[in-house]
Each structure stands twice: as structure tokens, then as C-alpha cells.
N, C-alpha and C positions, 0 to 999 in steps of 0.2 A: 453300424447301427448306433442310432443316437439314444442318448441316455434319457429316460423319462422318469419322474419321480413318480412313486407309488404311495398310496394311502390305503388304510383299511376301509372296507365299504362302510363300515358303522360311522366313520368320519363324515361321510358326505351322503349318507342316506339311512332309512329307517324302514323296517317292516311294521305294518298296521295290521292287525289280526281281523277277519272278517267277523260278520254278525251271525250269531247262533240264532237259530229259530227251530220251532217244531213244525212237523207237518201239519198240525191244526192250525198253524199261524198263517199258512199260505191262503192268498186271496186270489182275486182275478184282475185282469188288466181294467176291467171297467169300475173297479173300486177306488174312489177318489183318496181313499186312506192308504193305499197301496203304493209300493215303489218296487221297481224291477230290481232282482237280486242277482248278480252274476254268480256262476258256480264253476265247479272244476270242468264241466262238459262245455263251457263256453271259451274254455282256454285252448285255442289252436294257434297255428302259426299267424293266422289273422283272426282278431276276436271274432267270435261267432255269437251273435246275438239274437238269432230268430227265435230260439227256444228259451224263453225267460220265465222265471216264477216271479210272483210278487208277494210282498210280505209288508206288514204294517209299517208306515214311516215312522211313527212315534215308537220308542224314544231314540231313534238312531241319530247319533251326533253327526256334525258336519265332517269330522275327520274319518267317518266311515262311509263317506260318499266318494266315488270315483271321480276324476277329473282327467283331461287330456295330459297325457305324459306319465300318468301313473303306470306300473308294470304290474299285472295281475298275474298272481303266482299260486301255483298249485301246492298247497302246504299240507295236504294229507290226502294220499292217493295210493295207487299200487306202486311198488318200488320203482318201475321203469318210469312212471309219470311224474313223480314228486319232483318239484322244481320247475316243471314246465312253466311257460310263461307267454303272456300276450301284452302287446302295447295297447293302451286304452286310447283310441282316438276321440276326437270330438264327438260326443254322443247328443242326439237330439232331445235327451231326457235325463233327469237325475236318476242315478242308480246307486245301489250299495252293493255289497259283495258278501258271499256266505262264509260260515265257519270253516269250511274246508279249503279256503283260499285266504291269501294275504296280499296286501299291496306294498310292493317296493316304491318308496317314494323319496326323491332325491332333494338336495339343496340346489336349486338351479343356478345360484351363484357361484357355485363351487364346480358343478359337473353338469354337462348337458344331458337332458333327459334321454334324448335318442342314442347318445353315445353309450349312456348307462344300459339302455335296453340291449343294443347290440352287444355289449360286453357280457351281460348277464346271460343272454340267450346263445352264446357262443358254445360249441362243443366242449370245449375244457371246462368251463364253469357249470355248464349243465351237468356233466359228469361228476363233478366234484360235490355238487349240490344234492345230487342223487347218493353219492357216497356217503353224505352226512345224514341221511334218513335214519331215524330212529323207528326200527321194525316193530310192529304189534302183530297181533294174530293174522289180520287181513290187509292192513295198510301199512304205509311208511309215512312218518311225520317229519316234516322238514325241520332241520336243525337250526333255526334262525341265528341263534348265537354264534355258531360256527361259521355260517354264511358271512355274517357280519365282520368276522376277522379275515376274510379273504382280502387279498391285496389288489386293488385295481390301479393300473397305470393312468396317471393323470396328467396329460399335456395341458397346456393352456387352452382356455375355453374355444377360441376360435379354431385350433388344431383339432380338438374333440368334435367341433361341428363338421369339419372338413372330412374328418375320417368316417363319422355317421353318415354324411351325404354320399361319400364314396361307396359305402357298404350297401346303403339304400339303392343306389343306382345299379349296383351289381346284382342285387336280389331281385330286380323287376323281371328279369328273364326267367328266373326260377319261377316267379309268380305266374307269367304267361304259361308257362309248361304246366303247371299245376291246373289253371284253368282249362286247358285243353283236356287234360285227364278228366276233370269234372263233366265236361261236356261229353266225352265218351261215356262216361257213367249213366248220364241223363239219356243218352242216345239209346245205350242198352235196355234201360228201363222202358223207354218209349216203344221199342221194337217187341219187348215182351208183352207189354199192355195191347199194343196193336194186334198182335197175333193171338194172344190167348186170353185178353180181358183182365179185369180186376178179380183176383183170387176169392175175395169175399162175396161179391155180387154174382160172380161166375155167369156173365152174360152169354157165353156160348153153351152153357148147359153141360159142360164136361162131367163126366161121372166123378163123384167124390169117393175117394179111395184112401183107406187108412195107411200110414206109412209103414206099419208092421206088415202089411201085405206085399210091399214093394221091395224088400231087402233081399239080398242073397244070403246074408247071415244076419242075426240080430245084433242091433247096435250095442257098444260096450264102452266102458270108461277105460282111460289110460293107465299107466303104471303109477303106483304110489311111491315108487323109488326116488328119493331127491335127486335131482341132477346136479352135475359138476361142471365147472368150467375147464376141467382137465379133459383133454381130448380122449374118447372112449370109442367103442365100436358104432354105437347108435346115437344119432342126434336126437334129442328130446324135445319135441315141439311142445309149446305151452301157450297160454292164452296171450301172452305178450308177443308172440310169434305171428298172431293173426292181426294185421293192421290194414285197415280200410278193405276188408274182405279179400285181403291177399295174404300169402305167407312172405314173411320177411325173416331172413337168417342174421340180421344185424347183431342180435345178442343170442349166441348160439351157446347151449349146454348139451351135456352128454349123459348117456347111461350105458351100462352093460346090461344083457339080458341072458338068462339061461335058456336052454333049449325049449323049455315047457312055456316060456313067456313070449317067444319070439311071434307066434302066430296070433296071440291075443293083443299084443301092444305094438305091433309094427304095421307100416302103412304101404299100399300098393297105388299104382296109377288107378285113378278114378275114385278112391276113397274120398269120402268127405269128412273133415274134423270140424266139430262144432263146439263152440264155448258153452258148456253146460252148467258150469258153476262159477259165479263171479260176483264181486261186490256191486257192480253197476248193471242196471236193467238194460241201459243203452248198449252194452257190448254182449250181453247174453244172447246166445243164438248167431251170433256172427260166425260165418263158416266158408271154407275154402274147398275147392276140388284140388285133391293132390296130384301133382306131377312129380314122381320120385326122382327121375333122372338118374345120375350116378350117386345120389346120397343114399345113405341108409337111415330111414326115418321111423322113430317111435313117437309116441305121444304120452303125456302125463295125464293125471286122474282129474284135472279140472276140463278136460276136453273129451268129447265122445266121438267115436269112429262110427261113421254110417257106411256100410256097403251095399250098394243098390243092385238089384237085378236089372241090368242094363238092356235086357230084352223087353223091359217094361216101361222103365222111366231112366232118363239120362241125369248124371250128376250135375252137370251144368245147368240142366232146366231147374232143378230143385233149388240150387244155389240162388239162381235168379229170381225164383218165386219169393224165397225167404227174403230177399232184398227189396221187394216191393212194399209199399205201405200196407196193402191188403195182407201180403204174405207175412209181414211183422205182427199184424193184428192177429192173425190165424195163431202163429206160433206162441205169442205172448200169452194167449188165452190158457195155454196148457202148462204154463210155468207157475212157480210159487216162490215165495219169499220166506226165508227163515230169519232168525235173529240177525245173522251177520251176512247173509248173500242170497242172490237170486239163483234158482236152480231149475233144471229139468231132469227127470231121470228117464230111464229107457222105456218104462211102461207108458209115461206120459207121451213121450215122443212117438211111441208106436201107435198111440190112439188119435193122433193129428190126422184129420181128414183134408186132402187137397184135391183141387180139380185136376184130372189127369187127362190131357189130350192125347190122340193117337201118336205112336213113336214116330211116324213119318213126319209129322210137323214138328215134334221136338228137334228132330235131326235138322230140318231146315233152319230152325232157330240158332242152333248149336254151330252150323255153319256161318250164318252171320256173325255170331259171337267170335268165331275164329278169325275172320277178317278184321274185326274191330281189334282183336287182340293183337295183331301183327303191327297194326298202327300204334297201339298202346306199348308195346315192347320197345318200339323205335324211340317214343317219346320218353319211356322210363330210362332207356340208356343215355339219353341226352341229359336227363334229369341228374343222373348219378354224376355224369361229367360236371355238370353245372355245381352240384352240391360239392365235390371234390375241389373245384376251383374256389367257390366260395369259402369253404372252410380254409384253404390255404391263405386267402385274402384275410380273413378274420384273424388267423394267427399272426400274420404280418403286421396287421392293424394294431394288435395288442402287445407286440413285442417291439415296437418303435420302428418297424421296417417300411411302413406305408407312408 
């Protein structure tokens, strides 16, 4: 292992805080006085800029405009997302960034921007950034001062560029597999709409039925018991465990339940768990169909359990209906916003009316889903291998072994 000098992040880069604005400041894309504003929802592995808000240009300073090579960082978010970052590519428009974000901006004469991005987005640094979060009632705030004290290995510039290029090339395969997954999602939605039509316009004239009439038992919220990292009898699923409409157990916490709580707060195959209270409307209502397997699964109070009468409606059908744009519209009309978060309660959920096709057609749809799911499982397994290899490569890159 060769020795590489290290410096504090604050010696080669700085955080620039985003622009604060009020909801009443938001304008439209057609307003010449407006400028696109990037927000936390735009921060994905690849910057997502299809859903932008626009705010007044004046009096935004040039330092608050993003440029290629800036790193957009989520500086106020749920604890598991604070510190998440995106590389800013060359954009075909001028843009600023909002108050829940910051830009990490480097001195290019000292550190290669792409190298800095690969370092800051690496698992170890992301974990440290999250651990520095200062928790409030609903969100975690990035402690930028502590982040700037982190030590970054700093080989010569040409070596930094070589390392960044190597990591970029290794990441291309992961990107292609993610694209394949996105295509499967798009195909699933296309099959749903082809078979059943848009849930809002309901072109097949399926009977509209309230969800309250389609359940084996009434919906209920999960346990309010704080979960622990210490291994206990039951895995406690939280909103953080629902990612991209699937369950992830990468961040697992546990609870114990007494005999009187087990039936109310645990899950069986075919149950749906739905995010029913969350700070972001974007994630409200995201849900998954549970396949328990060998795990013992419970769920917390920010989730709602829906146990359907499967002689009338299949859980996979309802989940995919809620994923369609029309299904999201139907769902969100029944939600509300409090001072601190978006919510839906059991009464509001039960009142939602959805188009209900015959069970035989739902089963045909679910059979197609299962075929696509087999393909997705193979892709996901390859993605897990790719991620493990890429993480190993990142570790070697920033410990002087690459």
C-alpha cells in the first residue's frame, strides 16, 4: 500500500447553502423572471431534473447558481437520506438550489471534482455524513462543520483523475442494470394500463368500489414502540424500509411484542404495508406486498397494514394501481397535510374508491407480474454483486490500493 497524503475536506472544498423560499414564491416555467430550483427530490444517483420548481431569479447571487462539477447534497432530510448527493452535469439552463440542499464546491487546482464526488458518495463517507446529522422532530440536518473536518486522501491531480475515471467505468455496468430495472417498471405499468385502463378515467367502466369493502380486516397503524438495532424477536419495518416500492432490509431494526400485540402489529404473506405519515408527499402512499419468508415481520406507526379479501381483490393489483399516475391522483386526493407531515388515516383510506375488474382478470395480470418478477430477481441479484464489487473498488481507491 502506497502512502497518500490526506487533508481536511475544508481545505479543498466548501459547502454553499441553498436558497430559502416560500411556497407563495413558486412561479411557472413560462415566467421569464423565474429560475429552476433543484431540491432534495432531485438528488438521485443520477441528478433527476424532470420535476422542477421555479422561483424568482432576483436577488439570487451567482454563488447560488449550480455549475458542472458541483455536488448537490441533501442537507435537511430524513435521517437515512441526509448527506445523499448528486453530481451536477452540464445543464442546458441556469439553475439554483433550495434551502434543504447545499452544494459541495471544490478548488479545482487542488482536487479533481469527479474524484471528490466519488469520495463523498462512497459508502463510508455517506455513513459518516449521516452519523453527523443533527436530529430534530422530523428531519436530520447535515452537520457541515463536522463534514469539513473529514480527511480526504489527496494524491496528485493526474492520479485523482485516473482513479475517478476507473470508478466511472466500473459504475457503467451498474447504470445499465438500473436502466433494465426501470424498463421493467415501465413495462409493468404499460401492461396494467393496457388491461385495465387509467384508474381516473376508468375507460372499461369497472365498478367503483370503496377500499373499506375490500378488506378481510380493517386497516391499522403499526407499533409505537421505538425499534432498536439490538437483535430482538421481530424485525420492525419502517418507512425507510420501503424503497422504490419494494422492501429493503439494509437498515434493519427490531422490537419485542407481547402476546396481545402480535396479531395487530405483525405481517403475513399478502399483506400490504403503506407509508401513511411522512414529511414528503412524494413518498406518502408508497406500498409493498409482503412476502414474509423466514422472517418475523412487524411494522411501526408510520406505516399502515392493509389485509385484503383476496376473493375480491388481489394485493398485487392494488399495489400496481396505486403506482400508476391515475392511482396516485386518486390516493392523494384522500390525504391531508399537517404542520409537519403528510398523512392518511384509516377512515380516509377506507373511503377511497377504485375501479374493480373481475378477479379472473386480476389473476391474469398477476401471472404476468410474476414472470417479470423472475427477470427482476435475476437483475437484482446481479446488481447486488455489482454493488459489492464496486464498494470494494471504492475502498481500494481511497485507501491507496488502486
